[in-house]
N, C-alpha and C positions, 0 to 999 in steps of 0.2 A: 624154423619159422614157416608158417602156412603161406602158400603162394596163391595168387589170384589168377593163375593160368591153368589151362588144361591143354595138353599137347602143344604147349608154347603159345596158345591163343588166349588173349584176355577174356575173362568172363564178362558177359553183358549183364546189366542189372545187378551188379554186386552191391551187397549191403554189409554193414558191420554192426554188431549189436553187443552191448555189454551192460553190466549192472552197476549202478551207482546208488548206494544207500538202498532206499526202498523202491527205486525206479529202474526201469529198463530204458536205455538210451539206444537209438538206432540211427544210422547215417546211410544215406544213399550215396555211394562213392562217386558216381558220375556227376550228380548235381551238387553234392556237398550239403544237401538238405538234411537236417537232423531234427528228430522229434523224440518224445519220451512217453512212457505210459507206466501204469502201475504193474502191468503184466506184459510179457513178451508179445502176446496177441494184440493187446491194446496199442503198444508201441508200433507194431507193424501196420495196424489199421490206420493209425495216425500218419505214418510215413506214406502209405499208399495214397491217402487223401492229399497230403501236402505235395507230393511229387506230381500227382495228376493235376492239381491246381497250377503248379509251376509250368507244366507242359501245356496248359490251356485246355486240358481235357475235362475240366469241371467248370460249372458256372455258366452264366450267359448274361447278355445285356438285359437289363430289366425291361419288361414291356411297359407301355404307358399305363395299362391297368394296374400292374404291380406297383408302379410308382404312386399312383393315386391312392391305392390301399394303404401306402405308408405315409400319406399326407404330403407327397411331393407333386408339384405341378410339372408335368412333363415338359411344358414350354420353358420352365425355369431351370430344368436339369441340363447341365453341360458336363461333358466328360473331357478331361485333358486340356481344357482351355485355360490359359494363364500360366504364370510361372509356378514352379515347384516351391513348396515351403522350404525355408532354410535348412531344416534338418534332413531334407531329402536330396539336397544338392551335393 
């Protein structure tokens, strides 16, 4: 069986990839995040994006201008205020 160690030390950024039907499935071992794609490359790109989002390396708080472009009044926009919906508790 393959080992995830080199010289007794664990690998960082270990991933596991396998094929299921017409898709490639890939998991980041450290975070447990799993994505899929039609090709290995697509699955890896999806995983890179998902892990970066999980680690807070992607995205940003919307600016007031961005909110207005989407039809949201920045004064009415609240983040994290109130109770979580039942399905998130």
